[in-house]
Structure formats: structure tokens, C-alpha cells
C-alpha positions in Angstrom: 78.5 111.7 87.7 75.9 111.4 85.1 78.3 112.1 82.3 80.1 108.8 83.1 77.0 106.7 82.7 77.9 105.9 79.0 81.6 105.4 79.7 81.8 101.6 79.4 85.4 101.3 78.1 88.1 99.7 80.2 90.2 102.0 82.3 94.0 102.0 82.4 95.6 101.9 85.8 96.4 105.6 85.4 92.8 106.5 84.5 91.4 104.5 87.4 94.0 106.1 89.8 92.9 109.5 88.6 89.2 108.8 89.1 89.7 107.2 92.5 91.8 110.0 93.8 89.3 112.6 92.6 86.5 110.7 94.3 88.6 110.3 97.5 89.2 114.1 97.5 85.5 114.8 97.1 84.5 112.4 99.9 87.2 113.9 102.2 85.9 117.4 101.4 82.3 116.2 102.2 83.5 114.9 105.6 85.3 118.1 106.4 82.2 120.2 105.3 79.5 118.1 107.0 81.3 116.4 109.8 81.8 112.7 110.4 79.2 110.5 108.8 79.4 106.7 109.0 78.3 106.3 105.4 80.9 108.8 104.1 83.6 107.2 106.3 82.7 103.7 104.9 82.8 105.1 101.4 86.2 106.7 102.0 87.6 103.5 103.4 86.3 101.5 100.4 87.8 104.1 97.9 91.1 104.0 99.7 91.1 100.2 99.6 90.3 100.3 95.9 93.2 102.7 95.3 95.6 100.4 97.2 94.4 97.4 95.1 94.8 99.4 91.9 98.4 100.2 92.8 99.1 96.6 93.9 97.7 95.2 90.7 99.7 97.7 88.6 102.9 96.8 90.4 102.2 93.1 90.0 101.6 93.4 86.3 104.3 95.8 85.1 104.2 94.5 81.5 100.6 95.8 81.3 101.6 99.4 81.8 103.7 99.6 78.7 103.3 102.9 76.9 100.8 104.1 79.5 103.7 104.8 81.9 101.6 104.3 85.1 103.8 104.2 88.2 101.9 102.8 91.1 101.9 104.7 94.4 104.0 103.2 97.2 102.0 102.3 100.4 104.5 104.2 102.5 103.8 107.4 100.5 100.1 107.0 101.2 100.7 106.6 104.9 101.9 110.2 105.2 98.9 111.5 103.2 
């Protein structure tokens, strides 16, 4: 992701959710394509944990969403994914 190297601004909860989910999908696709790999599995677990933290933080700070209208994912919705 060389194009993001100069992207030093702060991300909103929605932007970080979008980026995390895109990276999760890419890692999942890599695992399907190349088979189980401990490094990829660890990265996937870390990304999923980051997405869960992002949702918890957004839910705990509803006043910070304001006009950005980010609605955090509910953990039970992720369990079915």
C-alpha cells in the first residue's frame, strides 16, 4: 500500500473500519489462495481484534461520531461472518 505512505491524517471510525475490513478480506483471500499460513493467520487475528477494538471505541464514544454517522458493528453480527 505504497499510496498510503503519505497519509498521516487521523482516521475517523468509519475510515478505519473500511480499511480494516478491506485488509481482512485481502488476508482471508490470501489464506484461501495459498492455504493455511501461521503468519497470515496471526495477521488475520490481529486485524479482527483491531476491528473489534475500533467498534468498541466507537460505541463507547458516541459523541465523537457526530456528523460522520459511524455505526459500530455488533459483536454478534461478526460471529456469523
